[in-house]
NUDRENLUM-367172 format. One record per residue: x, y, z of N, C-alpha, C in turn. Coordinates in steps of 0.001 Angstrom, whole numbers, padded with zeros to 6 digits, always signed. Layout:
// NUDRENLUM-367172
XYZXYZXYZ
...
// end
This chain:
// NUDRENLUM-367172
+000887-000928+000008-000037-000042+000051+000438+001253+000075
+000519+001467-001298+001360+003234-001092+000810+004552+000263
+001830+004977+000771+001565+006030+002193+001183+006939+001570
+000146+008021+002394+000471+009009+002168+000714+009815+001638
+001610+010790+001393+002344+011398+001532+002440+012865+002763
+000909+013149+002974+001305+014002+003717+001592+013881+004855
+001298+012432+004906+000798+011711+006967+002314+011567+006850
+003179+012029+007542+004303+012629+008210+005176+010972+008970
+006009+010553+008609+006374+009485+009204+007236+009872+010737
+007254+010234+011976+008566+010992+012836+009653+009862+012681
+010622+010222+013651+011573+008605+013775+011426+008604+015450
+010869+008803+016444+010052+008258+017245+008605+008777+018402
+007274+008894+017482+007002+009241+018512+005820+008709+019168
+005442+010239+020197+004807+009138+021656+003780+008286+021356
+003859+006686+022152+002861+005931+021525+001895+005470+022875
+000731+005607+022962-000188+006074+024509-001098+004866+024083
-001822+004594+024946-002984+002898+025199-004033+003324+026427
-004458+002750+026027-005998+003037+027497-005544+003302+028591
-004412+002482+029595-003969+003017+030609-004008+003940+031056
-003120+004754+030292-002849+006291+030621-003606+006859+030513
-005254+007107+029707-006059+007546+030134-006821+006862+031232
-006914+006423+031687-008022+005730+032941-007038+006539+033978
-005634+006070+034300-004831+007008+035651-005353+008893+035438
-005444+008852+034065-005581+010347+033785-006717+010729+034613
-006986+010053+034554-009065+010094+034489-009025+010802+036042
-008658+009168+036371-008431+009427+038015-007466+010619+038396
-007077+010262+038005-006215+012717+038855-007489+013586+039173
-008158+013597+037273-008414+014952+037049-010527+014051+038035
-010604+013542+038250-011279+012959+039331-011769+013139+040482
-009801+013398+041112-009015+013699+042297-009644+015219+042621
-009300+015420+041190-009090+017424+041498-007784+017332+041814
-006941+016196+041333-005176+016928+041907-004633+016480+040525
-004541+017508+040185-003882+017909+038771-002371+019163+039243
-002593+019008+040325-001597+020274+040093+000131+019282+040675
+000902+019661+040610+002766+019422+040971+001746+018225+042412
+002825+016736+042427+002642+015977+043462+001445+015355+043921
+001051+014609+044361-000178+013737+044177-000189+012485+044262
-001261+011553+044792-001231+010035+044639-000081+009155+043504
-000370+010009+042060+000088+009340+040652+001295+009342+040979
+002265+010434+041584+003534+011660+041541+004474+010532+042625
+003566+009727+043728+004249+008926+044630+004417+007265+044366
+003063+006858+043268+003544+005979+043112+004395+004970+041176
+004209+006483+041435+005910+006430+039550+006831+006097+040504
+007052+006574+040882+008191+006938+041870+008636+005684+042494
+007446+004962+043071+007847+004134+043836+008062+002273+042686
+006934+002607+041391+007136+001528+040616+008334+001338+040152
+008953+002114+039364+010100+002597+038328+010980+002289+039636
+011346+002454+040848+012648+002331+041434+012282+000978+041978
+011033+000149+042034+011312-001324+042211+011171-002082+040802
+010735-001849+039500+011223-001881+038793+012738-002046+037676
+013534-001345+038245+014763-001050+038176+016100-001509+039410
+015369-001572+040447+015837-002132+041634+016881-001294+042430
+015861-000202+042613+016716+001119+043461+015551+000953+044385
+016975+001689+045609+015599+002019+046464+014739+002655+046416
+015275+004027+045981+014488+005513+045992+014679+005574+044094
+013942+006998+044313+013055+007137+043419+012795+008802+043386
+013001+009700+042393+012115+011226+042363+012048+011149+041358
+010380+011790+040914+010130+012041+039416+010075+013362+039771
+010484+013832+038515+011486+015097+038061+010406+015942+036784
+011077+017484+036192+010475+017599+035381+011216+017420+034172
+012466+016731+034543+012733+016580+032631+014043+015835+032851
+014794+015185+032663+016226+014458+032791+017269+015165+033334
+017697+016779+032432+018273+017335+032932+017741+017895+034287
+016976+018113+034278+017197+018840+036103+017683+017696+037308
+017215+016237+036841+017426+015135+037148+019161+014841+037692
+020085+015552+036144+021383+015495+036138+022172+016491+037519
+021230+017827+036979+021409+018660+037551+021257+018401+039337
+020348+018116+039937+020126+017512+041416+021449+017231+041757
+021351+016227+041065+022645+014608+040893+024710+014860+041273
+024069+016033+040709+025814+016643+040451+025375+017371+041402
+024991+018527+042088+024745+018915+043225+024706+018174+044103
+024006+017142+044165+024697+016378+045947+025352+015572+045849
+026166+015906+044691+027579+015156+044804+028894+016485+045470
+028163+017824+045166+029178+018848+045500+029772+019313+044657
+029447+019291+043322+030682+019963+042234+029610+020728+042326
+031154+022113+042097+030935+023438+042199+031726+024084+041496
+032138+025803+041459+032669+026168+040211+034318+025751+040763
+035097+026206+039596+036485+025234+039434+036290+024015+039092
+035314+023294+039516+035601+021566+039643+035645+021065+038251
+035567+019621+037704+035680+019340+036519+035184+017736+036487
+033765+017986+035186+033302+016819+035365+033630+015810+033794
+033780+014935+034170+034098+014177+032915+032412+013831+032766
+032727+013859+030824+031215+013546+030652+031502+012451+029390
+030356+011320+028231+030435+011120+027388+029971+011787+026673
+031317+012056+025248+031270+012981+023870+029749+013462+023021
+029865+011734+023103+028810+011327+022067+027146+011199+022623
+026673+012204+022664+025506+012487+023721+024711+013885+023313
+023255+013932+023627+022471+014894+023699+023321+015514+024685
+023216+017610+024545+023945+018370+025255+023338+018702+026836
+022121+018364+026694+021355+017589+028285+022544+016792+029032
+023292+016381+028921+023386+015694+029170+025372+016166+030098
+025371+017854+029839+026455+018149+029763+026390+019690+030563
+024993+020163+030024+024448+021328+030119+024512+021571+032288
+024031+020546+032207+023954+021018+034036+025043+021043+034595
+026470+020393+033913+027729+020755+034908+027850+022447+034955
+027584+023107+033449+027973+024407+033428+026802+025028+034743
+025501+024698+035018+024541+025463+035918+025560+025867+037089
+026450+024680+037327+027136+024701+038714+028788+025621+038846
+028299+026588+037588+029612+027020+036811+031650+026203+037572
+030557+024625+036832+032650+023560+036938+032389+023625+035761
+033208+022902+034846+034440+022297+034203+033943+021180+032910
+033570+021124+032121+032862+019441+031602+034539+019444+031484
+034990+017392+031000+035663+016938+029671+035069+016216+029311
+034807+015889+027821+034979+014930+026592+035287+014020+026691
+035241+012613+027131+035816+011215+026197+034753+010352+025662
+035705+009788+024069+035654+009399+023368+034303+008136+023886
+033871+007552+022583+033450+006375+022529+033939+005453+022162
+033657+004522+022433+034268+002343+021747+034192+001945+020741
+033783+001407+019948+033737+000776+018604+032737+000168+018608
+032778-000999+020203+032121-002319+020739+030457-001514+020946
+030135-000499+021678+028937-000383+021875+028525+001267+021910
+029268+002012+021231+029553+002927+020996+029029+004544+021934
+029571+003851+023141+029438+004499+024784+030658+004733+025016
+030887+005260+026204+032172+005090+026656+033339+004521+026678
+034254+005221+026227+035692+004183+026103+036419+004433+027100
+036503+002814+027785+037127+002461+029202+038849+003302+028309
+038539+003103+027499+040622+003049+027442+040663+005423+027559
+039998+005685+026448+040206+007067+026662+039686+007346+028236
+038378+007085+028970+039101+007324+030743+039642+007308+031380
+040425+005864+031215+042203+005749+032019+042938+006920+031366
+043078+007015+030582+044273+008668+029779+043527+009677+030717
+042071+009977+030715+041776+011051+031198+042304+011312+032689
+041510+009927+033511+042809+010145+034745+044157+010209+035263
+044426+009628+034249+045512+009523+034577+046747+010976+034337
+045727+011879+033622+046776+012951+033699+045832+014469+034465
+044322+013539+035205+043741+014650+036141+044582+014205+037112
+045149+012973+037367+046352+012700+038716+047569+013079+038772
+047934+013682+037306+049020+013720+037413+049718+015390+037725
+048479+016272+037317+047862+017632+037195+047046+017673+038642
+046698+016876+039267+046604+016889+041000+044433+017599+040299
+043900+017084+039554+042833+017568+039556+041951+016570+038955
+041503+016007+039886+040358+014922+039399+039462+015382+039308
+038308+014722+038404+036474+014904+038545+036190+014999+039055
+034921+015503+039503+034137+014871+041036+032924+014322+040847
+033389+013860+039889+031944+013256+039063+032431+012523+037629
+031438+011732+037163+031862+010667+035635+030384+010712+035377
+029992+011058+034216+028624+011332+033562+028955+010051+032708
+028413+009069+032592+028270+008063+031975+027006+007997+030887
+026776+008092+029418+025940+008082+028929+025506+006855+028691
+024556+006522+028121+023712+005206+027318+022937+005615+026141
+023816+006163+025573+023073+005720+024171+022025+005020+023160
+021037+005824+022302+020460+005183+021395+019899+003536+022118
+019755+003789+024397+019460+002306+023857+019867+001119+024933
+020958+001623+024590+022188+000507+024516+022926+000769+025291
+023500-000348+027426+024572+000689+027719+025617+000372+027476
+026453+001420+028169+027904+001503+027782+028572+000323+029263
+029187-000810+028275+030097-001829+029141+030296-001166+030350
+029623-000984+030955+030187-000494+032815+031078-000534+034022
+031421-002124+033409+032250-003285+034604+033708-002258+034236
+034238-002041+033344+035149-001630+033884+035449+000144+034163
+034641+000793+033484+034405+001916+033631+034203+002429+035383
+033642+001616+036219+033743+001394+037646+034794+001318+037769
+035758+000259+037356+036596-000239+037957+037458+000788+038492
+037447+001681+036358+038126+003156+036910+037971+003555+037585
+036662+004195+037759+036074+005894+038655+036613+005147+039688
+036474+003855+040583+036026+003528+042013+037841+003630+042246
+038366+003646+041319+040215+002797+041450+040731+004314+042009
+039911+005767+041428+039715+007176+042346+038639+007591+042481
+038161+006954+043586+037425+006943+044233+037012+008013+044112
+036044+008197+042381+035171+009487+042053+033493+008390+041318
+032871+009250+041795+031383+008739+042198+030620+009060+040442
+029792+007941+039583+029713+008287+038713+027965+008422+038422
+027334+009531+038109+026313+009050+037041+026172+008601+035705
+025187+007670+036408+024645+006947+035167+023466+008009+034320
+023401+008359+032789+022508+008707+032594+021900+007913+031627
+021192+007603+032126+019965+005957+030905+018887+006515+030538
+019059+007837+029826+017715+008911+029717+017199+008213+028364
+018475+007385+027710+017106+006764+026155+018166+005680+026885
+017868+004521+027354+018444+003045+027876+016621+002264+028823
+016003+003233+028804+015026+002775+030106+013884+000952+029509
+014963+000298+030127+014257-000832+030325+015236-001804+028848
+016758-001251+029306+018284-002381+028654+018485-002540+030135
+019154-003404+029613+019669-004716+030252+021320-004462+030833
+022622-004814+031488+023508-004982+031829+023871-005910+032320
+024256-007193+032113+024719-008352+032553+023738-008833+033455
+022111-008732+033654+021484-008961+034279+021664-008108+035273
+021672-006886+035544+020780-005653+036256+020361-004617+035063
+019566-003708+035609+018472-002474+034608+019491-001602+034430
+019982-001447+033174+020084-000027+033235+019358+000962+033955
+020921+002081+034299+020372+003029+034964+020660+002879+036673
+020675+001873+037033+021135+001330+038379+022311+001469+038930
+023083+001537+038507+025031+001499+038155+025490+002069+039550
+025105+003421+039118+025965+004603+039526+025550+005227+040775
+026077+005892+041631+025765+006647+042680+024129+007385+042649
+024247+007585+041219+022725+008056+040850+022738+007839+039308
+021212+007754+039029+020756+006955+037636+019457+008261+037419
+019641+008251+035874+018760+009017+035450+018037+008765+034206
+016656+008834+033980+016430+008743+033015+015163+009943+032503
+014665+010081+031180+014201+010451+030478+012697+010323+029848
+011493+010601+030311+010618+010707+029390+009809+011755+028378
+010802+012737+028170+010880+013310+027247+009885+012550+025779
+009344+012982+024945+007938+012765+024062+008596+011901+022655
+010148+012228+022788+010153+010950+021703+010680+009843+022607
+010671+009731+023780+011539+008637+024530+010500+006974+023805
+010985+006269+024955+010603+004736+024206+009014+004907+025771
+009302+005236+026542+008130+005697+027100+008249+007322+027757
+006967+007935+027487+006992+009407+027552+005552+009889+028237
+006303+010671+029599+004760+011723+030072+005028+012656+029421
+005098+012956+028226+005329+014445+027457+006449+015106+027740
+006818+015380+028785+008027+015704+029629+007734+015194+031552
+010070+015285+031923+009555+014655+033115+010742+014187+032806
+011454+013399+034034+012181+012463+034015+012097+012015+035519
+013230+010940+035820+013878+010245+037251+014885+010541+037314
+015379+010874+038755+016327+010201+039321+016140+009386+040613
+016946+008067+040018+017181+007385+040697+018573+006701+041825
+018419+006058+043150+019856+005994+044027+019620+005492+045165
+020609+004085+045159+020507+003503+046499+019972+004438+047931
+021045+005275+047768+020600+006598+048746+019668+006609+048752
+018839+006201+049656+017362+007273+050241+017847+008894+050746
+019048+008932+051317+018934+010493+052171+018817+011487+051408
+020285+011007+050087+020386+011683+048790+019037+012047+048138
+018104+011118+047896+016716+011022+046978+016063+012194+048097
+016039+011887+049231+015488+012950+050339+015475+014803+049652
+016903+014814+049683+017771+015965+049776+017309+016631+048399
+017481+015891+047308+017068+016223+046355+015342+016760+045901
+014483+015621+046584+013375+015698+046888+013153+017542+047515
+014414+017550+048476+013709+019386+048818+014133+020280+048001
+015430+020168+047295+015575+020932+046446+014856+021461+045235
+013734+020016+044646+013005+020101+044195+011618+021439+043864
+011501+021202+045129+010396+021427+045986+010863+023291+046012
+011439+023740+045921+011688+024770+045811+012209+025206+047933
+012734+023754+047480+013550+024102+049283+012332+025002+050653
+011895+024194+050425+010638+025071+051090+010834+024351+052572
+011660+025089+053694+011530+025079+055357+010259+024161+055485
+010746+023628+056905+009267+022928+057255+008860+023755+058137
+007813+024517+057843+007567+025894+058776+005754+026137+058410
+004889+027219+059205+003545+026838+058880+003485+028281+057312
+004405+029512+057294+004709+029826+056738+005448+029582+055316
+006104+030365+054290+006890+030016+053603+008485+030424+053613
+008952+029208+054422+009980+029824+054911+011862+029118+053783
+012832+030028+053519+013658+029457+052184+014707+029308+053029
+015733+028319+053238+017200+028657+053992+018159+028331+052866
+017949+027498+051778+018808+027215+050690+017867+027420+049695
+018373+027506+048420+018206+028169+047223+017606+026682+046469
+016563+026397+046112+015624+025194+045895+015475+025202+043890
+014717+024710+043480+013989+024784+042156+012865+024234+042020
+012450+024526+040839+010872+024320+040230+010845+023233+040109
+011280+021266+040598+011497+020813+039206+010304+019535+039567
+009536+019321+040422+008854+018502+040335+007891+018392+039421
+007502+017073+039177+006577+016183+038029+005276+016549+038654
+004201+016794+037575+003127+016786+037965+002238+015692+038368
+001418+015708+038997+000457+014494+038919-000432+013652+037914
-000725+014558+037003-000961+014722+035555-000052+013808+034645
+000803+014515+034798+002246+013834+033756+002442+011742+034421
+002340+012202+035977+002960+010829+036510+001895+009530+036194
+000764+010338+036291-000472+009139+035533-000322+008781+034419
+000471+009660+033502+000502+009072+032130+001778+008265+032313
+002612+008290+032912+003978+007759+033122+003960+006330+033863
+002317+006114+034675+002357+005108+035206+001432+004159+034451
+001027+004449+033713+000559+004196+032340+001480+003457+031231
+002515+003914+030549+003232+003927+029961+004636+002427+030614
+005006+002655+032112+005319+001523+032629+004625+000689+032312
+003715+000662+032399+002843-000822+032176+002904-001183+031335
+003387-000287+029910+003756-001234+028236+005077-001501+028039
+005806-000955+028968+007303-000878+028432+008187-001957+027816
+007607-003054+028201+007723-004181+027450+007335-004787+026322
+006632-004038+025855+005724-004450+024465+006480-003192+023718
+006982-002436+024454+007764-001284+023346+008936-001148+022755
+009615-001844+024220+010378-002655+023329+010210-003537+022867
+009541-004773+022640+009243-005555+021606+009204-005102+020922
+008221-004227+020600+008115-003249+018831+008954-002922+018328
+010184-002426+019173+011297-001618+018441+012345-002570+018188
+011945-003348+019181+013160-004949+018882+012819-005100+017542
+011952-005408+017050+011274-006125+015902+011616-005007+014636
+011448-003893+014911+011187-003016+014085+012940-002797+013731
+014046-003019+014587+015524-002930+014362+015428-004433+013421
+015656-005010+013974+016085-006342+013380+014667-006722+011456
+014034-006230+011200+013291-006298+009822+014082-005378+009417
+014451-004036+009598+015233-003251+009190+016562-004016+008672
+017556-004339+009701+018435-005431+009946+018552-006084+008563
+017347-006838+008722+016966-008162+007380+017328-007578+006311
+016129-006124+005897+016280-006003+004860+017563-005024+004168
+018160-004507+004973+019398-003610+004537+020651-004416+004872
+020687-005671+005240+022196-005767+005397+022677-006582+003864
+022116-006612+002887+022590-007003+001793+023134-005657+001219
+023355-004929+001563+023858-003236+000961+025380-002980+001345
+026054-003357+000544+027360-002605+000987+027399-001149+001426
+028099-001089+002575+028324+000660+003024+027443+000542+004125
+026041+000116+004251+025623-000043+005270+025388-001137+006541
+025604-000463+007541+026413-000921+009162+025390-000612+009760
+024674-001241+010700+023722-001111+011805+025041-000710+013184
+024570-000303+014302+025333+000163+015329+024802-001753+016103
+026069-001707+016750+026624-003144+017233+025646-003057+018351
+025142-004413+018575+024776-005158+019660+025704-005359+020574
+025941-005459+022057+027423-005898+022897+026726-006863+023004
+027657-007785+023169+027366-008999+023738+027386-009077+025213
+027497-007955+026015+027208-007847+027949+025794-007898+028278
+024947-007217+026979+023283-007115+028034+022587-006734+026254
+021573-006135+027259+019987-006593+026018+019861-004986+025909
+019852-003891+024729+019403-003075+024631+017769-002755+024423
+017331-001661+024362+016287-001235+024190+015450-001142+022568
+016453-000944+022052+016098-000863+020561+015134+000679+020334
+015867+001357+021700+014761+003004+021248+015061+003224+020078
+015946+003598+019145+016161+003966+017424+017465+002711+016762
+017438+002511+016271+017661+001865+014939+018478+002792+013772
+019592+002672+014258+020666+003525+014203+021497+002566+012674
+021838+003671+011993+023010+003173+010701+024189+003726+010253
+025174+003528+009692+026332+003619+009433+026357+004500+007818
+026692+004700+006907+026600+004708+006345+028456+005174+005357
+028106+003819+004672+029927+004577+004186+029891+005004+002397
+030117+006663+002320+029666+007078+000602+030538+006262-000053
+031730+005634+000259+032691+004893-001160+032256+003387-000885
+031494+002586-000345+030855+001779-000725+029388+001795-001105
+028346+002997-000782+027403+002545-001525+027136+003863-002242
+028158+004691-002345+027690+005939-003043+026738+007080-002812
+026418+006944-001838+025863+008024-000880+025837+008443+000461
+025468+009313+000892+026583+009765+002205+024698+010078+003592
+024685+010075+004686+023961+009351+005411+022807+011121+005424
+023286+011887+004713+022721+013417+004487+022272+012983+003548
+022703+013067+002293+021796+012061+001418+020537+011072+001613
+020788+010185+002314+018900+009302+002639+018663+010055+003076
+018445+011522+004099+018109+011622+004901+017482+012850+003982
+017759+013567+003414+017478+014809+001702+015739+013977+001797
+016513+012768+001199+015223+011844+000519+014442+011368+001212
+014859+010633+002849+013569+010584+003049+012691+011605+003887
+013409+013074+003720+012379+013848+004188+011953+014669+002990
+011660+014518+001547+011124+014372+000681+009815+013714+000454
+009957+012708+000819+008804+011198+001209+008290+011923+002728
+008008+013081+003168+007943+013433+004293+008336+012739+005498
+009210+011857+005290+009966+011072+006334+011378+011788+007519
+010764+011104+008697+011777+012544+010158+012889+011207+009749
+014170+011820+009240+015304+010990+010143+016539+012048+010800
+017277+011498+011564+018005+012575+011794+019973+011947+011891
+020996+012902+011930+022329+012560+012130+021821+011887+013444
+023552+011084+013751+023958+011352+015096+023900+012368+016089
+023811+012105+016894+024029+013343+018364+025764+013963+017284
+025682+014890+016989+026852+015801+017318+027737+015795+018637
+029070+015343+018283+030209+015143+019278+029833+016638+020173
+029920+016585+021391+029963+017951+022751+031180+017947+022252
+032042+017375+022168+033151+018294+021717+033293+018768+020872
+032826+018673+019674+032686+019877+018736+031563+021497+018840
+030592+020788+019845+029899+021708+019795+030806+023181+019815
+030177+024469+019278+030918+025586+019704+030862+026115+021102
+029780+025499+022269+029295+025579+023346+030771+025473+024493
+030772+024813+023804+031871+024077+024485+033223+023867+023719
+034093+024660+023119+034990+024487+021628+036072+024732+022959
+035979+024915+024108+037491+025467+024747+037840+024424+026107
+036485+023423+025637+036708+022317+026673+037927+020875+026119
+038720+020663+027006+039466+019183+026316+038672+017718+026389
+039008+017259+025579+038555+016305+024655+039088+014385+024878
+039682+013786+024575+039843+012179+025006+039466+011821+023571
+040111+010968+023410+039496+010376+022309+039896+008747+022058
+039372+008338+021307+039560+006898+021456+040937+006565+021376
+041896+006880+020365+042947+006680+020477+043872+008084+020109
+044874+008169+019666+045518+009451+019024+045401+009452+018092
+045011+008704+016968+044721+008741+015631+043224+008507+015554
+042435+008037+016376+041181+007643+015686+040038+008401+016737
+038905+009309+016327+037742+009999+017462+036396+008577+016834
+035887+008001+017810+035003+007029+017360+033903+007987+017443
+033219+008968+017872+031855+009604+017918+032276+010712+016469
+033818+011175+016266+033231+012330+015194+032893+011391+013920
+033587+009483+013869+033792+009363+012280+032063+008686+012628
+031080+008436+013748+029805+008434+013721+029105+009064+013548
+029396+010081+014034+028744+011548+013350+028429+012015+012110
+030272+012081+011200+029548+011474+009883+028789+010859+009264
+028750+009789+009810+028571+008530+009060+027347+008404+009165
+026406+008528+010276+025705+008070+011227+024019+008472+010445
+023235+008346+010565+022051+007882+010312+020588+007484+011387
+020171+008199+012300+019198+007408+012987+017580+007047+012246
+016963+006318+011803+015517+005737+011605+015197+005409+012683
+013372+006110+011181+011784+006268+012676+012364+004386+012969
+011725+004510+014037+011717+003285+014466+010450+003496+015958
+009735+004306+015938+008500+004067+016681+007928+003101+016732
+007236+002868+017899+006858+001475+018043+005408+001095+017695
+004592+002269+017391+003784+002213+016660+003603+002287+015040
+005515+002421+014914+005123+002208+013173+004645+001128+012046
+004013+001151+011184+003813+000267+011029+005007-000317+009917
+004261-001956+008844+005544-002506+008976+005612-001833+007161
+004020-001252+006523+004091-000493+005642+004674+000526+004842
+004539+001533+006381+005642+002937+006465+007301+002010+006880
+007215+000624+007293+008951+000770+007027+009218+000602+006034
+008333-000645+005167+008468-000987+004071+009229+000187+002849
+008826+001252+003371+008340+002706+002479+010134+003163+002119
+010684+002398+003673+012149+003614+004539+012652+003015+003627
+012461+001511+004186+013670+000390+003439+013745+000802+001788
+012324+000359+001171+012297+000727-000156+013502+002122-001047
+013348+003770-000242+014546+004649-000393+015635+004449-000330
+015994+003737+001344+017538+003631+001173+018222+002491-000168
+017057+000923-000076+017862+000476-000826+017805+000608-002529
+017138+001654-002556+016796+002245-004388+018057+003358-004572
+018196+004124-003327+019185+005364-003264+020553+004305-003400
+020733+003504-002460+022650+002557-002836+022174+001593-004176
+021428+001428-003804+021702-000162-005624+021659+000915-006881
+021184+002121-006632+021302+002646-008091+022786+003409-008241
+023561+004037-006682+024398+004081-006879+025635+003623-007290
+025352+002171-006049+026393+001580-006143+027072+000869-007990
+025688+000902-008921+025910+000299-010332+026781+001166-010925
// end
């Protein structure tokens, strides 16, 4: 069936069901639509239980969760925080909120996540300068966990805590343990394009219940216990609303279904495009199971005759959204003065991936007809150019 061109195919649109409507209706019926409420409490409890964490705090965004985690770790002016380079800017922006300085670490080819070798070199240099980082933000991109064991070992050897940015990897698993449960703090995002969504929102998780209680205080404008409005510290308006938490509770119950759907989409792309020379897929690391948030390919123009941008532009003409990989943060103008440690002296993995990578539509509601349309466009372009 030929798709109607005006019916846009999005990269990763929200996918809602009936449960979300039921919980939202309950919030309306109780007239508790303002921030906080029963659904917020239960959303926190249910997500913490799902990933095996002792406590959780529902906040307005994943960015807010990172900001709170860094403040809890005492990050401040003059400090350094190591951070993955191949990620969205929200992973690093909170470092600057606290007047600290990010230092960026390259990816490894096996998982596209933080390279233990690059991290090791960064620590050795920091030790020589007597300027160890206050924290390390390890990001799990496109739904796949970083190789946490060697990264944790390196950080522990210097007694530096980890913030695990699992914004894109809810439901992924590393060696039998849920993504987001490895650092001093874990961070999730429920932005509209994530595998489950609350429209906007995030979650901070930790086994340190005292720290989460402190973060909850800060996130609620740091209001002291008093009959009047009294504040002894500066806080933030970071809490998630009861309405959005109600959506999140419904979404959480279909997470496994969403993962199954996106896995099927990934494997269909892989089966259909595997014979095209020059098209490769993000590797599935042997140490865990991803959530298949986005299907990502790399395009070698020397072999297939077209670039990732060529394919993106042709898809766009047919009203199909695709997107390049994250532009590495060390290449962003706002971070041009920050230090960066590549995978090796001769090779920057994140720069190569940015130059050649393309994210294909991967929403769990993507129909087979729409996916066939995308596959046909990619095949047609590559086959013509390679002849």
